[in-house]
C-alpha positions in Angstrom: -177.6 20.7 -49.1 -174.9 19.6 -46.6 -174.1 22.2 -44.0 -170.6 23.2 -42.9 -171.3 21.7 -39.5 -172.1 18.2 -41.2 -168.9 18.5 -43.3 -166.8 19.2 -40.0 -168.4 16.3 -38.3 -167.8 13.9 -41.2 -164.1 15.0 -41.4 -163.8 14.6 -37.6 -165.2 11.1 -37.8 -162.7 10.2 -40.5 -159.9 11.5 -38.2 -161.2 9.5 -35.2 -161.4 6.4 -37.4 -157.9 6.7 -38.6 -156.7 7.4 -35.1 -158.2 4.2 -33.9 -156.7 2.2 -36.7 -153.2 3.5 -36.0 -153.8 3.0 -32.2 -154.7 -0.6 -32.8 -151.8 -1.3 -35.0 -149.3 0.6 -32.9 -150.5 -1.2 -29.7 -150.2 -4.6 -31.5 -146.6 -3.9 -32.6 -145.7 -2.8 -29.1 -147.3 -5.9 -27.6 -145.4 -8.1 -30.0 -142.2 -6.3 -29.1 -142.7 -6.7 -25.5 -143.5 -10.3 -25.7 -140.1 -10.9 -27.0 -137.9 -8.5 -25.1 -139.8 -9.0 -21.7 -138.5 -6.0 -20.0 -135.3 -5.4 -22.0 -134.9 -2.2 -24.0 -135.9 -1.9 -27.7 -136.7 1.2 -29.5 -139.5 1.4 -32.0 -139.0 3.7 -34.9 -142.3 4.3 -36.7 -141.3 4.6 -40.4 -143.4 7.5 -41.8 -141.8 7.9 -45.2 -144.5 8.9 -47.8 -147.1 9.0 -45.2 -149.2 12.2 -44.5 -148.3 14.6 -41.7 -151.8 13.8 -40.2 -150.8 10.2 -39.6 -147.6 11.2 -37.8 -149.5 13.6 -35.6 -152.0 11.0 -34.7 -149.2 8.6 -33.8 -147.6 11.3 -31.9 -150.8 12.0 -29.9 -150.7 8.2 -29.1 -147.3 8.7 -27.5 -145.0 7.6 -30.3 -141.9 9.9 -30.5 -139.3 8.1 -32.8 -140.1 8.4 -36.5 -138.0 7.4 -39.5 -137.8 9.2 -42.9 -136.0 8.1 -46.0 -136.1 11.4 -48.0 -134.3 14.4 -46.8 -136.7 17.0 -48.4 -139.7 15.3 -47.0 -138.0 15.1 -43.5 -137.1 18.7 -43.6 -140.8 19.7 -44.5 -142.3 17.5 -41.9 -140.0 18.6 -39.1 -141.0 22.2 -39.6 -144.7 21.4 -39.3 -144.6 18.8 -36.4 -143.8 19.0 -32.7 -140.1 19.8 -32.0 -139.9 16.9 -29.5 -140.2 14.3 -32.2 -137.0 12.4 -32.5 -136.3 11.9 -36.2 -134.1 9.2 -37.7 -132.7 9.5 -41.1 -132.8 6.0 -42.5 -132.4 6.8 -46.3 -129.4 6.8 -48.5 -127.0 9.5 -47.3 -125.7 11.9 -50.1 -122.5 13.6 -49.4 -123.8 17.0 -50.6 -126.8 16.8 -48.3 -125.0 16.4 -44.9 -125.2 20.1 -44.1 -128.8 20.3 -44.8 -129.5 17.0 -42.8 -127.5 18.3 -39.8 -129.5 21.5 -39.8 -132.7 19.8 -38.7 -132.7 20.7 -35.0 -134.5 17.6 -33.7 -132.8 15.0 -35.9 -132.0 12.3 -33.4 -130.0 9.9 -35.5 -128.6 9.1 -38.9 -128.7 5.4 -39.5 -126.9 5.3 -42.9 -123.3 6.3 -42.5 -121.5 3.9 -44.9 -118.0 5.4 -45.3 -115.3 7.3 -43.6 -115.8 10.0 -46.1 -119.4 10.5 -45.1 -118.6 10.2 -41.5 -116.2 13.2 -41.9 -118.7 15.2 -43.8 -121.4 14.6 -41.3 -119.0 15.4 -38.4 -118.1 18.7 -40.0 -121.8 19.6 -40.8 -122.6 19.1 -37.1 -120.1 21.7 -36.0 -122.7 24.2 -34.9 -125.0 21.6 -33.2 -125.1 21.7 -29.3 -125.3 18.0 -28.8 -123.5 15.2 -30.6 -125.5 13.5 -33.4 -126.1 9.8 -33.0 -125.0 7.7 -35.9 -125.2 4.1 -37.0 -123.0 2.5 -39.5 -125.0 0.8 -42.3 -123.6 -2.6 -43.3 -124.5 -4.4 -46.5 -124.9 -7.8 -44.8 -126.5 -9.4 -47.8 -123.8 -8.6 -50.5 -126.5 -7.2 -52.8 -125.2 -4.6 -55.3 -128.5 -2.7 -55.2 -128.1 -2.1 -51.4 -126.2 0.7 -49.7 -123.9 -0.1 -46.9 -120.3 -0.8 -46.2 -118.8 -4.2 -46.7 -118.6 -6.2 -43.4 -114.8 -6.6 -43.7 -114.4 -2.8 -43.6 -116.5 -2.1 -40.6 -114.0 -2.3 -37.8 -111.9 0.4 -39.6 -114.8 2.9 -40.1 -116.1 2.2 -36.6 -112.7 3.0 -35.1 -112.4 6.1 -37.3 -115.7 7.5 -36.0 -114.9 6.7 -32.4 -111.5 8.4 -32.5 -111.9 11.2 -35.1 -115.5 12.4 -35.2 -116.0 14.5 -32.1 -119.5 15.8 -33.0 -120.8 12.2 -33.6 -121.9 9.7 -31.1 -121.4 6.1 -32.4 -124.6 4.3 -31.5 -124.5 1.1 -33.4 -124.8 -0.9 -36.6 -127.8 -1.0 -39.1 -128.6 -3.4 -41.9 -131.7 -3.8 -44.1 -131.0 -7.5 -45.0 -132.2 -9.6 -47.9 -135.9 -9.9 -48.6 -137.6 -13.2 -49.5 -135.2 -15.5 -47.8 -135.2 -19.1 -49.2 -137.8 -21.2 -47.5 -135.3 -24.0 -47.1 -133.3 -21.8 -44.7 -136.1 -20.6 -42.5 -135.0 -23.0 -39.7 -131.7 -21.2 -39.4 -131.3 -17.7 -37.8 -131.4 -14.9 -40.4 -127.8 -14.7 -41.7 -127.9 -10.9 -42.1 -128.9 -10.4 -38.4 -126.3 -13.0 -37.3 -123.6 -11.2 -39.2 -124.4 -7.8 -37.7 -124.6 -9.4 -34.2 -121.1 -10.9 -34.8 -119.7 -7.5 -35.9 -121.1 -5.9 -32.8 -119.2 -8.6 -30.6 -116.0 -8.0 -32.7 -116.1 -4.3 -32.0 -116.9 -5.0 -28.4 -113.9 -7.3 -28.0 -111.6 -4.7 -29.7 -112.8 -1.5 -28.1 -114.9 -2.6 -25.1 -117.8 -0.6 -26.5 -121.4 -1.9 -26.7 -123.1 -1.0 -29.9 -126.9 -1.1 -30.6 -128.3 -3.2 -33.5 -130.8 -1.4 -35.8 -132.3 -4.4 -37.8 -135.8 -5.6 -38.4 -138.7 -4.1 -40.3 -142.4 -5.1 -40.7 -141.9 -8.5 -42.0 -139.0 -9.7 -39.7 -138.7 -7.5 -36.7 -139.6 -10.3 -34.3 -136.8 -12.4 -35.4 -134.5 -9.5 -35.2 -135.5 -8.8 -31.7 -134.8 -12.4 -30.8 -131.3 -12.0 -32.2 -130.5 -8.9 -30.2 -132.1 -5.9 -32.2 -132.4 -2.8 -30.0 -133.9 -0.6 -32.7 -136.5 -1.7 -35.1 -137.9 0.2 -38.0 -141.6 -0.6 -38.7 -143.8 1.3 -41.3 -146.6 -0.6 -43.1 -147.5 -2.6 -40.2 -148.4 0.6 -38.3 -149.5 3.0 -41.0 -150.6 0.6 -43.8 -149.4 0.5 -47.4 -147.6 3.5 -48.9 -149.1 5.7 -51.7 -148.5 4.8 -55.4 -146.2 6.7 -57.6 -149.1 8.4 -59.2 -150.3 9.6 -55.8 -146.8 10.8 -54.9 -146.7 12.9 -58.2 -149.8 14.7 -57.0 -148.5 15.3 -53.4 -145.0 14.6 -52.4 -145.5 15.6 -48.7 -149.2 15.4 -47.9 -150.5 17.2 -44.9 
């Protein structure tokens, strides 16, 4: 018969093993980032969507503070159970009727998926009671894919100007893109066109308004190239936490603890 002490020891061993795994992966990602930026500034957002609260807590204990979530309900639940100094990034599709709930998360650090004047307005109004301005990124559909959210590149300047001039509760931080996966092998010798487009939009806005925007681009598969092209905010999930749970596992537990 297994004693309760043995059960506790086995559980602690599992926790220690998992912490070591996350520590090694997190350290490797940070090393790869630093190799490229060499003293410049770049923010690592650990994408924790669909990952258990225990994983986030372990990464937090290892010094990670910026975490990204795609689903509002999951973000709201996790933010209540985890330390208040975590800086949450909402990186999922922003629904107009969810702006108020999103703005109500006290330690929400940034919304990276503003994609229209309408949503900027709604988010601005939803933040009326917040003490500090909410940082926002304008999501751009750089690849032209219909399945992707984001504003058309040609409309960016209008929305950026609108946020800067009319949304007093929002702090315009930068531009964000997801980009197209599985780029054609024949074009690998050329810079990623999605990243180059976002970089050019940043320069266009700087020339018009004199404001330096950040670039949120690059994920697990392409963050190193994104950094080489000027990314200041990279969103990395599976490389740190491993593959995400299956749909069947999600049905059993949408927000594991």
